[in-house]
Backbone as JSON, one array per atom type, in Angstrom:
{
  "sequence": "MTGSSHKSARQWALRALGRRMHTVYEIRAALSKRDFAEDVVESVVEGLARQGYIDDLNFAQIWVASRSVNQLHGRLRLLKDLRQKGIPDEIIESVLRDSFPDEDEAAIAIKAAEKKLRVLRSSGRSIRGAAGKTAGVKGREALYRYLRSRGFTTRAISLAMNGVSFEEDSS",
  "N": [[10.82, 5.1, 41.8], [12.69, 2.46, 41.31], [16.29, 1.81, 41.67], [17.28, -0.34, 40.58], [15.39, -1.52, 38.85], [15.21, 0.65, 36.8], [17.79, 0.35, 35.81], [17.23, -2.36, 34.66], [15.2, -1.88, 33.01], [17.02, 0.11, 31.33], [19.16, -1.58, 30.27], [17.74, -3.37, 29.42], [16.72, -2.2, 26.98], [18.85, -1.14, 25.43], [20.16, -3.6, 24.77], [18.05, -4.04, 22.59], [18.4, -1.71, 21.0], [20.95, -2.42, 20.23], [20.43, -4.6, 18.51], [18.69, -3.81, 16.16], [17.93, -0.1, 15.0], [15.21, 1.58, 16.91], [12.56, 3.56, 17.24], [11.17, 6.15, 19.13], [8.79, 5.64, 20.59], [8.65, 2.78, 19.94], [10.19, 1.78, 21.57], [9.6, 2.77, 24.17], [6.83, 1.57, 24.16], [7.73, -1.14, 24.31], [9.09, -1.64, 26.61], [7.46, -0.31, 28.22], [5.06, -2.56, 27.9], [6.79, -4.66, 29.11], [6.19, -4.34, 31.42], [7.31, -2.49, 33.51], [7.38, 0.4, 35.51], [5.75, 3.61, 34.61], [7.09, 5.91, 35.2], [9.82, 4.92, 35.02], [10.08, 3.91, 32.83], [10.19, 6.75, 31.44], [12.04, 7.96, 31.94], [14.04, 5.8, 31.22], [13.56, 6.43, 28.48], [14.13, 9.1, 28.34], [16.65, 9.92, 28.82], [17.87, 7.93, 27.14], [17.32, 9.35, 24.52], [18.25, 11.76, 24.89], [21.31, 10.96, 24.99], [21.54, 10.07, 22.47], [21.26, 7.72, 21.63], [18.4, 6.82, 20.67], [16.97, 8.46, 18.28], [14.52, 9.7, 16.56], [14.18, 11.66, 14.14], [16.8, 10.58, 12.74], [16.36, 8.19, 12.48], [14.05, 8.1, 11.14], [15.26, 9.22, 8.21], [16.8, 7.32, 7.5], [15.02, 4.94, 7.22], [13.52, 5.8, 5.35], [15.27, 6.19, 3.22], [16.4, 3.54, 3.16], [14.17, 1.89, 2.44], [12.96, 3.22, 0.41], [14.91, 2.88, -2.09], [15.95, 0.21, -1.52], [13.93, -1.62, -1.24], [12.24, -0.63, -3.07], [9.45, 1.12, -2.31], [6.97, 3.33, -2.32], [5.99, 7.13, -1.5], [3.33, 7.1, 0.07], [3.3, 4.34, 1.12], [5.89, 4.69, 2.69], [5.06, 6.92, 4.56], [2.96, 5.81, 5.71], [4.42, 3.46, 6.95], [5.8, 4.53, 8.51], [4.31, 6.21, 10.45], [3.09, 4.25, 11.51], [5.34, 3.61, 13.38], [5.47, 5.24, 15.04], [6.54, 7.9, 14.85], [6.8, 11.52, 14.69], [4.19, 13.62, 13.27], [5.38, 15.56, 11.98], [7.78, 15.38, 11.87], [8.07, 13.28, 9.81], [6.7, 14.43, 7.61], [8.73, 16.55, 6.98], [10.94, 14.77, 6.67], [9.97, 13.51, 4.42], [9.77, 15.24, 2.47], [12.34, 16.62, 2.01], [13.93, 14.31, 2.05], [13.12, 12.84, -0.31], [12.03, 13.78, -2.66], [9.46, 14.37, -5.08], [10.37, 13.95, -8.14], [12.3, 11.63, -7.19], [10.86, 9.77, -6.48], [8.94, 9.14, -8.68], [11.33, 8.3, -10.18], [11.84, 5.96, -8.9], [9.31, 4.31, -8.94], [9.36, 3.83, -11.75], [11.48, 1.93, -11.87], [10.44, 0.22, -10.07], [8.1, -0.8, -11.7], [9.49, -1.62, -13.95], [11.12, -4.0, -12.95], [8.71, -5.29, -11.96], [7.37, -6.12, -14.52], [9.61, -7.76, -15.66], [9.66, -10.01, -14.16], [7.38, -10.92, -14.33], [7.54, -11.57, -16.84], [9.67, -13.3, -17.28], [8.39, -15.46, -15.56], [6.86, -16.62, -17.21], [4.37, -15.96, -17.11], [3.44, -13.27, -18.48], [1.98, -10.18, -19.61], [0.94, -10.59, -21.9], [-1.85, -11.88, -23.93], [-4.53, -14.53, -24.47], [-3.97, -15.01, -27.33], [-1.67, -14.31, -27.98], [-1.54, -11.53, -27.91], [-0.22, -8.42, -27.22], [-1.86, -7.67, -23.88], [-3.07, -5.09, -23.44], [-4.54, -3.24, -21.44], [-5.41, -4.94, -19.63], [-2.92, -5.54, -18.56], [-1.96, -3.01, -18.15], [-3.62, -2.19, -15.83], [-3.04, -4.43, -14.11], [-0.15, -3.86, -13.36], [-1.0, -1.02, -12.38], [-1.92, -1.6, -10.38], [-0.6, -2.88, -8.75], [1.64, -1.01, -8.5], [0.41, 0.47, -6.95], [0.34, -0.69, -4.39], [2.83, -0.91, -3.73], [2.59, 1.35, -2.51], [3.14, 4.0, -4.29], [2.29, 7.01, -5.31], [-0.31, 8.49, -7.21], [0.59, 10.32, -9.15], [3.31, 9.55, -9.52], [3.19, 6.96, -10.21], [1.56, 7.34, -12.51], [3.58, 8.49, -14.07], [5.31, 6.03, -14.23], [4.03, 4.51, -15.72], [3.82, 5.85, -18.09], [6.83, 5.45, -18.61], [7.75, 3.18, -19.22], [7.97, -0.18, -20.9], [5.25, -1.84, -22.44], [5.2, -3.99, -24.46], [6.56, -6.85, -25.26], [9.86, -8.21, -26.31], [10.38, -9.88, -29.32], [11.82, -12.07, -29.58]],
  "CA": [[11.79, 4.61, 40.65], [14.23, 1.81, 41.86], [17.7, 2.05, 40.77], [17.25, -1.87, 39.67], [14.41, -1.65, 37.57], [15.74, 1.65, 36.11], [19.0, -0.31, 35.32], [17.23, -3.5, 34.06], [14.78, -1.15, 31.88], [17.96, 0.82, 30.46], [19.8, -2.9, 29.75], [17.15, -4.43, 27.95], [16.21, -1.15, 25.8], [19.98, -1.19, 25.04], [20.37, -4.85, 24.14], [17.2, -3.87, 21.65], [18.86, -0.93, 20.05], [22.13, -3.14, 19.75], [19.81, -5.37, 17.11], [18.54, -2.67, 15.05], [17.66, 0.98, 15.45], [14.02, 1.54, 16.94], [11.8, 4.94, 17.62], [11.28, 6.71, 20.81], [7.59, 4.84, 20.61], [9.15, 1.63, 19.95], [11.08, 1.57, 23.16], [8.31, 3.09, 25.23], [6.13, 0.67, 23.98], [8.31, -2.36, 24.49], [9.52, -1.31, 28.1], [5.57, -0.61, 28.99], [4.75, -4.31, 27.67], [7.31, -5.25, 29.81], [5.72, -4.13, 33.07], [8.11, -1.23, 33.93], [6.8, 1.74, 36.43], [6.05, 4.68, 33.69], [8.11, 6.61, 35.26], [11.16, 4.42, 34.65], [10.07, 3.99, 31.12], [10.35, 8.22, 30.64], [13.2, 8.09, 32.38], [15.09, 5.25, 30.24], [13.65, 6.95, 27.13], [14.56, 10.32, 27.62], [18.08, 9.06, 28.88], [18.58, 7.08, 25.7], [17.45, 10.13, 23.24], [19.66, 12.6, 25.35], [22.46, 10.25, 24.66], [21.29, 10.15, 21.28], [20.76, 6.0, 21.48], [16.77, 6.81, 20.05], [16.57, 9.51, 17.37], [13.54, 9.68, 15.5], [14.77, 12.07, 12.83], [17.77, 10.09, 12.43], [15.47, 6.62, 12.21], [12.83, 8.13, 9.26], [15.94, 9.36, 7.26], [17.57, 6.11, 7.34], [14.06, 4.14, 6.8], [13.5, 6.47, 3.76], [16.32, 5.96, 2.51], [16.36, 2.44, 2.98], [13.09, 1.58, 1.7], [12.57, 3.53, -0.93], [15.86, 2.31, -2.97], [16.05, -1.15, -1.61], [12.5, -2.0, -1.48], [10.85, 0.33, -3.85], [8.35, 1.6, -1.69], [6.65, 4.43, -2.6], [5.74, 7.95, -0.43], [2.3, 6.87, 0.83], [3.98, 3.28, 2.17], [6.63, 5.36, 3.76], [4.16, 7.63, 5.31], [2.02, 4.76, 6.84], [5.06, 2.54, 7.85], [6.79, 5.73, 9.76], [3.33, 6.47, 11.38], [3.13, 2.66, 12.89], [6.36, 3.1, 14.11], [4.92, 6.38, 16.19], [7.58, 9.09, 14.28], [5.8, 12.31, 14.46], [3.98, 13.9, 11.62], [6.16, 16.55, 11.24], [9.14, 14.73, 11.2], [7.76, 12.47, 8.74], [6.63, 15.48, 6.49], [10.21, 17.13, 6.7], [11.96, 13.71, 6.0], [10.21, 13.11, 2.44], [10.04, 16.44, 1.84], [13.8, 17.05, 2.23], [14.86, 13.08, 1.5], [11.99, 11.84, -1.47], [11.29, 14.62, -3.72], [8.5, 13.72, -6.76], [11.38, 13.15, -9.04], [12.75, 10.24, -6.94], [9.53, 8.99, -6.39], [8.61, 8.76, -9.89], [12.35, 6.89, -10.26], [11.84, 4.57, -8.12], [8.23, 3.94, -9.44], [9.86, 2.99, -12.77], [12.32, 0.78, -11.11], [9.61, -1.19, -9.68], [7.42, -1.14, -12.45], [10.19, -2.81, -14.8], [11.2, -5.03, -12.2], [7.32, -6.6, -11.73], [7.64, -6.62, -15.71], [10.48, -8.83, -15.67], [9.13, -10.85, -13.18], [6.05, -11.7, -15.01], [8.15, -12.1, -18.17], [10.7, -14.29, -16.78], [8.06, -16.34, -15.24], [5.77, -16.9, -18.47], [3.11, -15.0, -16.73], [3.41, -12.39, -18.96], [1.31, -9.52, -20.22], [0.04, -10.96, -23.29], [-3.43, -12.12, -23.8], [-4.19, -15.77, -24.89], [-4.05, -14.89, -28.51], [-0.37, -13.64, -28.36], [-1.38, -10.32, -28.27], [-0.12, -7.7, -25.61], [-2.73, -7.87, -22.82], [-2.44, -3.87, -22.96], [-5.53, -2.63, -20.32], [-5.28, -5.5, -18.47], [-1.61, -5.35, -18.16], [-1.5, -1.91, -17.4], [-4.59, -2.52, -14.64], [-2.24, -5.32, -13.05], [1.29, -2.94, -12.73], [-1.25, 0.06, -11.59], [-2.46, -1.91, -8.75], [1.04, -3.31, -8.14], [2.62, -0.14, -7.92], [-0.4, 1.43, -6.11], [0.34, -1.56, -3.26], [3.88, -0.28, -3.1], [2.45, 2.84, -2.07], [3.32, 5.39, -5.18], [1.15, 8.48, -5.23], [-0.69, 8.3, -8.31], [1.14, 10.96, -9.96], [4.42, 9.1, -9.62], [2.41, 5.87, -11.23], [1.27, 7.63, -13.96], [4.73, 8.75, -14.81], [5.67, 4.84, -14.34], [3.51, 3.68, -16.43], [4.39, 5.99, -19.28], [7.75, 5.11, -18.69], [7.58, 1.73, -19.05], [7.38, -0.76, -22.48], [4.48, -3.21, -21.93], [5.75, -4.98, -25.19], [7.95, -8.01, -24.83], [10.54, -8.51, -27.29], [9.79, -10.77, -30.01], [12.74, -13.1, -29.88]],
  "C": [[12.83, 3.99, 41.27], [15.41, 1.65, 40.95], [17.74, 0.77, 40.05], [16.48, -2.06, 38.5], [14.77, -0.41, 36.67], [16.73, 1.07, 35.31], [18.78, -1.3, 34.35], [16.57, -2.99, 33.24], [15.84, -0.52, 30.71], [18.75, -0.41, 29.91], [19.14, -3.48, 28.81], [16.58, -2.91, 26.85], [17.79, -0.94, 24.85], [20.21, -2.44, 24.55], [19.39, -4.56, 22.88], [18.13, -3.55, 20.24], [20.19, -1.71, 19.48], [21.72, -4.22, 18.49], [19.63, -4.81, 16.1], [18.05, -0.88, 15.8], [15.92, 0.83, 15.71], [13.81, 3.35, 17.19], [11.89, 4.85, 19.2], [9.88, 5.94, 21.59], [7.45, 3.59, 20.7], [9.58, 1.2, 21.13], [10.16, 1.79, 24.03], [7.25, 2.09, 25.35], [6.61, -0.82, 24.37], [8.4, -2.23, 26.29], [7.87, -1.26, 28.95], [4.89, -2.32, 28.93], [5.64, -4.98, 28.64], [6.94, -4.87, 31.45], [6.69, -3.07, 33.67], [7.15, -0.08, 34.1], [6.87, 2.92, 34.76], [7.05, 5.67, 33.78], [9.64, 6.19, 35.36], [10.89, 4.34, 33.16], [10.4, 5.46, 30.97], [11.87, 8.4, 30.94], [14.49, 7.72, 31.37], [14.77, 6.08, 29.03], [14.09, 8.33, 26.96], [16.27, 10.28, 27.81], [18.38, 9.02, 27.5], [18.34, 8.37, 24.39], [18.23, 11.51, 23.6], [20.75, 12.21, 24.92], [22.63, 9.7, 23.29], [21.34, 8.37, 20.49], [19.48, 6.0, 20.41], [16.9, 8.34, 19.73], [15.32, 9.36, 16.16], [13.73, 10.06, 14.12], [15.58, 10.88, 12.21], [17.09, 8.84, 11.56], [14.62, 6.77, 10.96], [13.85, 8.65, 8.46], [16.7, 8.22, 6.81], [16.38, 4.92, 6.65], [13.7, 4.84, 5.73], [14.23, 6.1, 2.98], [16.46, 4.61, 1.83], [15.24, 1.67, 2.28], [12.69, 1.71, 0.61], [13.54, 3.03, -1.98], [15.71, 1.01, -2.62], [15.04, -2.16, -1.42], [11.47, -1.33, -2.52], [9.81, 0.76, -3.35], [7.94, 3.06, -1.86], [6.27, 5.63, -1.48], [4.74, 7.48, 0.69], [2.91, 5.7, 1.55], [4.86, 3.53, 2.96], [6.19, 6.36, 5.18], [3.47, 6.86, 6.25], [3.11, 3.91, 7.32], [5.71, 3.37, 9.1], [5.68, 6.22, 10.73], [2.95, 5.5, 12.31], [4.04, 2.65, 13.41], [6.44, 4.41, 15.27], [6.14, 7.45, 16.27], [6.39, 10.07, 14.44], [5.85, 12.68, 13.11], [4.78, 14.8, 11.46], [7.42, 16.24, 11.19], [9.07, 13.52, 9.99], [7.64, 13.38, 7.66], [7.89, 16.13, 6.26], [11.03, 16.19, 6.39], [11.59, 13.82, 4.56], [9.96, 14.17, 1.86], [11.4, 16.76, 1.29], [14.68, 15.79, 1.23], [13.93, 12.31, 0.16], [11.27, 12.8, -2.17], [10.51, 13.82, -4.79], [9.71, 13.13, -7.82], [11.78, 11.67, -8.63], [11.86, 9.39, -6.73], [9.04, 8.2, -7.68], [9.94, 7.89, -10.53], [12.14, 5.93, -10.11], [10.45, 3.98, -8.73], [8.74, 3.47, -10.87], [10.11, 2.11, -12.84], [11.55, -0.81, -10.89], [8.59, -1.68, -10.63], [8.35, -2.35, -13.72], [10.58, -3.82, -14.0], [9.91, -5.73, -11.95], [7.54, -6.95, -13.67], [8.25, -7.56, -16.09], [10.37, -9.94, -14.87], [8.35, -11.7, -14.24], [6.71, -12.08, -16.45], [8.79, -13.12, -18.31], [9.75, -15.81, -16.29], [6.76, -17.19, -16.16], [4.45, -16.25, -17.91], [3.13, -13.54, -17.14], [2.23, -11.61, -18.88], [0.66, -9.6, -21.28], [-1.17, -12.13, -23.27], [-3.09, -13.69, -24.44], [-3.8, -16.03, -26.44], [-2.77, -14.27, -28.99], [-0.29, -12.31, -28.36], [-0.83, -9.37, -27.0], [-1.5, -7.24, -25.16], [-2.5, -6.0, -22.19], [-3.33, -3.36, -21.66], [-5.2, -3.67, -19.33], [-3.93, -5.76, -17.56], [-1.14, -4.04, -17.47], [-2.21, -1.39, -16.13], [-3.64, -3.1, -13.7], [-0.93, -4.11, -12.66], [0.47, -2.02, -12.2], [-1.46, -0.56, -10.41], [-1.01, -2.84, -7.77], [1.64, -2.04, -7.69], [1.84, 0.81, -6.9], [-0.41, 0.65, -4.74], [1.57, -1.39, -2.75], [3.69, 0.72, -2.32], [3.13, 4.25, -2.64], [1.97, 6.31, -4.87], [0.7, 7.89, -6.71], [-0.36, 9.44, -9.78], [2.62, 10.5, -10.44], [4.05, 7.5, -10.44], [2.34, 5.82, -12.57], [2.7, 7.56, -14.76], [5.38, 7.45, -14.89], [5.16, 4.41, -15.53], [3.46, 4.38, -17.93], [5.62, 5.92, -19.59], [8.03, 4.06, -18.96], [7.15, 1.06, -20.54], [6.57, -1.56, -21.99], [4.94, -4.36, -23.41], [6.76, -5.66, -24.97], [8.47, -7.92, -26.36], [10.33, -10.08, -28.25], [11.0, -11.92, -30.58], [12.38, -14.47, -29.69]]
}
């Protein structure tokens, strides 16, 4: 391992971390892709982790908090995204258990359902049928598919479906 390649790899990693948080897996993969030697990559990753610049637990906690509240993602989507980012399963399970209880997921699913229904109503593509009657079954199916695509569990979807009104205002 040469000092200059180690220094270059570290500088690249610090610039990447200056733009946004990364996981250990992401930094390792990015450095490997840039043809740094494996021993250089491992040394840089270990040093950055030891200094607290990369921390998978902290990354997962922030990711779950941000994505669940700001983008209204459910447990299954968060699980999938964190796995793709290379977070170990034990960290994912711990963070989801501690930071994302079932009650929170149901509340977020209700917010997502209400938001989707508002969007449909304001765009004129509401859940009403052609005769002006509420298209209950089709509306419910569409909302179910939407919530499923956001990564909510079946339980959270069920609670959300029961927690929103499918009737439009008669104004």
